[in-house]
KEDO-98600 format. One record per residue: residue number from 1; residue in three letters; x, y, z of N, C-alpha, C, O in turn; chain. Coordinates in nm, 4 decimals, padded with zeros to 6 digits, m for minus. Layout:
% KEDO-98600
{NUM,'ALA',{X,Y,Z},{X,Y,Z},{X,Y,Z},{X,Y,Z},'A'}
...
% end
This chain:
% KEDO-98600
{1,'MET',{00.0851,m00.1188,00.0000},{00.0000,00.0000,00.0000},{00.0891,00.1244,00.0000},{00.1908,00.1290,00.0692},'A'}
{2,'ASP',{00.0506,00.2222,m00.0764},{00.1247,00.3476,m00.0828},{00.0807,00.4366,00.0326},{m00.0350,00.4784,00.0383},'A'}
{3,'ASP',{00.1712,00.4656,00.1234},{00.1389,00.5417,00.2446},{00.2022,00.6791,00.2364},{00.3245,00.6901,00.2451},'A'}
{4,'PRO',{00.1216,00.7864,00.2198},{00.1792,00.9208,00.2092},{00.2398,00.9711,00.3396},{00.3129,01.0701,00.3393},'A'}
{5,'LEU',{00.2103,00.9038,00.4519},{00.2632,00.9496,00.5800},{00.3997,00.8903,00.6114},{00.4734,00.9430,00.6947},'A'}
{6,'HIS',{00.4327,00.7819,00.5453},{00.5596,00.7167,00.5765},{00.6178,00.6552,00.4500},{00.5486,00.5883,00.3732},'A'}
{7,'HIS',{00.7415,00.6790,00.4315},{00.8146,00.6188,00.3205},{00.9373,00.5532,00.3808},{01.0114,00.6187,00.4542},'A'}
{8,'PRO',{00.9613,00.4257,00.3521},{01.0722,00.3553,00.4168},{01.2092,00.4177,00.3900},{01.3026,00.3971,00.4675},'A'}
{9,'LEU',{01.2219,00.4924,00.2831},{01.3505,00.5552,00.2506},{01.3408,00.7071,00.2591},{01.4108,00.7776,00.1865},'A'}
{10,'GLU',{01.2541,00.7585,00.3479},{01.2326,00.9033,00.3528},{01.3607,00.9798,00.3827},{01.3763,01.0932,00.3373},'A'}
{11,'HIS',{01.4530,00.9201,00.4584},{01.5785,00.9888,00.4873},{01.6651,01.0025,00.3625},{01.7552,01.0864,00.3588},'A'}
{12,'ARG',{01.6391,00.9220,00.2613},{01.7120,00.9337,00.1347},{01.6326,01.0128,00.0322},{01.6913,01.0729,m00.0578},'A'}
{13,'THR',{01.5025,01.0142,00.0436},{01.4154,01.0771,m00.0544},{01.4224,01.2293,m00.0490},{01.4273,01.2941,m00.1536},'A'}
{14,'LEU',{01.4230,01.2872,00.0700},{01.4240,01.4327,00.0828},{01.5475,01.4962,00.0201},{01.5328,01.5912,m00.0569},'A'}
{15,'PRO',{01.6678,01.4491,00.0489},{01.7839,01.5103,m00.0170},{01.7781,01.5012,m00.1698},{01.8159,01.5953,m00.2396},'A'}
{16,'ARG',{01.7307,01.3880,m00.2208},{01.7183,01.3733,m00.3659},{01.6173,01.4737,m00.4211},{01.6413,01.5353,m00.5249},'A'}
{17,'LEU',{01.5052,01.4901,m00.3524},{01.4037,01.5847,m00.3963},{01.4580,01.7271,m00.3961},{01.4334,01.8030,m00.4899},'A'}
{18,'VAL',{01.5309,01.7635,m00.2923},{01.5886,01.8980,m00.2845},{01.6871,01.9193,m00.3989},{01.6870,02.0258,m00.4608},'A'}
{19,'ARG',{01.7702,01.8213,m00.4279},{01.8646,01.8330,m00.5412},{01.7919,01.8496,m00.6732},{01.8313,01.9317,m00.7560},'A'}
{20,'GLU',{01.6855,01.7718,m00.6935},{01.6111,01.7803,m00.8196},{01.5410,01.9154,m00.8339},{01.5380,01.9724,m00.9430},'A'}
{21,'LEU',{01.4852,01.9663,m00.7255},{01.4221,02.0985,m00.7318},{01.5255,02.2059,m00.7612},{01.4992,02.2970,m00.8397},'A'}
{22,'ASP',{01.6423,02.1968,m00.6995},{01.7500,02.2932,m00.7228},{01.7952,02.2881,m00.8685},{01.8155,02.3916,m00.9319},'A'}
{23,'ALA',{01.8106,02.1671,m00.9206},{01.8533,02.1511,m01.0596},{01.7493,02.2080,m01.1568},{01.7840,02.2561,m01.2646},'A'}
{24,'ALA',{01.6227,02.2022,m01.1178},{01.5159,02.2544,m01.2037},{01.4958,02.4039,m01.1842},{01.4114,02.4640,m01.2508},'A'}
{25,'GLY',{01.5724,02.4652,m01.0935},{01.5601,02.6085,m01.0699},{01.4398,02.6470,m00.9850},{01.3968,02.7623,m00.9866},'A'}
{26,'VAL',{01.3860,02.5517,m00.9115},{01.2700,02.5790,m00.8259},{01.3202,02.6274,m00.6897},{01.3916,02.5546,m00.6206},'A'}
{27,'PRO',{01.2834,02.7494,m00.6509},{01.3284,02.7989,m00.5214},{01.2595,02.7229,m00.4075},{01.1397,02.6953,m00.4126},'A'}
{28,'LEU',{01.3366,02.6907,m00.3073},{01.2848,02.6158,m00.1934},{01.3238,02.6903,m00.0665},{01.4420,02.7132,m00.0409},'A'}
{29,'LEU',{01.2241,02.7279,00.0126},{01.2508,02.8017,00.1353},{01.2772,02.7106,00.2541},{01.3557,02.7447,00.3426},'A'}
{30,'ASP',{01.2117,02.5943,00.2565},{01.2259,02.5049,00.3708},{01.1816,02.3649,00.3305},{01.0947,02.3486,00.2448},'A'}
{31,'ALA',{01.2406,02.2662,00.3915},{01.2008,02.1275,00.3694},{01.2388,02.0490,00.4937},{01.3373,02.0806,00.5604},'A'}
{32,'GLY',{01.1618,01.9486,00.5240},{01.1931,01.8686,00.6407},{01.1089,01.7435,00.6482},{01.0121,01.7266,00.5741},'A'}
{33,'ILE',{01.1472,01.6571,00.7381},{01.0739,01.5339,00.7643},{01.0313,01.5399,00.9099},{01.1107,01.5727,00.9981},'A'}
{34,'ARG',{00.9052,01.5079,00.9338},{00.8555,01.5080,01.0701},{00.7821,01.3777,01.0965},{00.7271,01.3175,01.0043},'A'}
{35,'PRO',{00.7808,01.3345,01.2198},{00.7022,01.2151,01.2503},{00.5537,01.2480,01.2412},{00.5153,01.3634,01.2599},'A'}
{36,'PRO',{00.4702,01.1495,01.2132},{00.3269,01.1765,01.2047},{00.2701,01.2196,01.3394},{00.3141,01.1733,01.4446},'A'}
{37,'THR',{00.1723,01.3084,01.3344},{00.1035,01.3525,01.4557},{m00.0096,01.2540,01.4873},{m00.0402,01.1661,01.4067},'A'}
{38,'LEU',{m00.0708,01.2690,01.6036},{m00.1863,01.1853,01.6360},{m00.2999,01.2099,01.5367},{m00.3731,01.1173,01.5019},'A'}
{39,'ASP',{m00.3146,01.3341,01.4913},{m00.4164,01.3642,01.3900},{m00.3878,01.2898,01.2594},{m00.4799,01.2388,01.1956},'A'}
{40,'ASP',{m00.2602,01.2836,01.2195},{m00.2225,01.2100,01.0983},{m00.2596,01.0622,01.1118},{m00.3140,01.0025,01.0189},'A'}
{41,'VAL',{m00.2300,01.0045,01.2269},{m00.2586,00.8627,01.2509},{m00.4094,00.8387,01.2519},{m00.4564,00.7409,01.1937},'A'}
{42,'PHE',{m00.4855,00.9264,01.3170},{m00.6312,00.9137,01.3203},{m00.6879,00.9171,01.1792},{m00.7723,00.8346,01.1441},'A'}
{43,'LEU',{m00.6424,01.0114,01.0984},{m00.6879,01.0228,00.9606},{m00.6555,00.8954,00.8833},{m00.7390,00.8448,00.8084},'A'}
{44,'ARG',{m00.5356,00.8443,00.9014},{m00.4931,00.7232,00.8308},{m00.5789,00.6039,00.8695},{m00.6155,00.5233,00.7840},'A'}
{45,'LEU',{m00.6116,00.5918,00.9985},{m00.6868,00.4761,01.0454},{m00.8363,00.4856,01.0177},{m00.9008,00.3843,00.9905},'A'}
{46,'THR',{m00.8921,00.6066,01.0243},{m01.0369,00.6219,01.0117},{m01.0803,00.6774,00.8770},{m01.1949,00.6588,00.8359},'A'}
{47,'GLY',{m00.9896,00.7451,00.8084},{m01.0252,00.8084,00.6825},{m01.0933,00.9427,00.7017},{m01.1350,01.0062,00.6049},'A'}
{48,'GLU',{m01.1045,00.9859,00.8269},{m01.1669,01.1147,00.8569},{m01.0771,01.1953,00.9486},{m01.0023,01.1398,01.0291},'A'}
{49,'SER',{m01.0852,01.3261,00.9358},{m01.0097,01.4147,01.0226},{m01.0713,01.4145,01.1618},{m01.1929,01.4004,01.1750},'A'}
{50,'ALA',{m00.9914,01.4295,01.2642},{m01.0413,01.4368,01.4014},{m01.1344,01.5560,01.4170},{m01.2274,01.5512,01.4976},'A'}
{51,'ASP',{m01.1113,01.6629,01.3413},{m01.1985,01.7804,01.3463},{m01.3388,01.7487,01.2984},{m01.4348,01.8089,01.3466},'A'}
{52,'SER',{m01.3536,01.6555,01.2045},{m01.4864,01.6228,01.1528},{m01.5725,01.5587,01.2622},{m01.6947,01.5731,01.2601},'A'}
{53,'GLU',{m01.5109,01.4886,01.3571},{m01.5839,01.4313,01.4694},{m01.6430,01.5421,01.5566},{m01.7572,01.5316,01.6015},'A'}
{54,'GLU',{m01.5656,01.6479,01.5805},{m01.6120,01.7581,01.6634},{m01.7258,01.8330,01.5951},{m01.8211,01.8738,01.6614},'A'}
{55,'ARG',{m01.7173,01.8514,01.4647},{m01.8218,01.9231,01.3908},{m01.9506,01.8441,01.3866},{m02.0587,01.9029,01.3863},'A'}
{56,'ALA',{m01.9418,01.7111,01.3831},{m02.0609,01.6267,01.3750},{m02.1340,01.6201,01.5086},{m02.2537,01.5916,01.5119},'A'}
{57,'ALA',{m02.0650,01.6457,01.6169},{m02.1260,01.6345,01.7506},{m02.2138,01.7541,01.7835},{m02.2721,01.7600,01.8917},'A'}
% end
């Protein structure tokens, strides 16, 4: 399954992406890798944002 929250080679993917953007002349102000938040995990498991639960109540 393709998981947008986790890539097994993310530590290698970001530097490659930054190099490719630089080579293409695309300005980049910031880039980083962060661990998923609880909201990210909830969305992944339920398919809905945690905020949608609050709005429905």
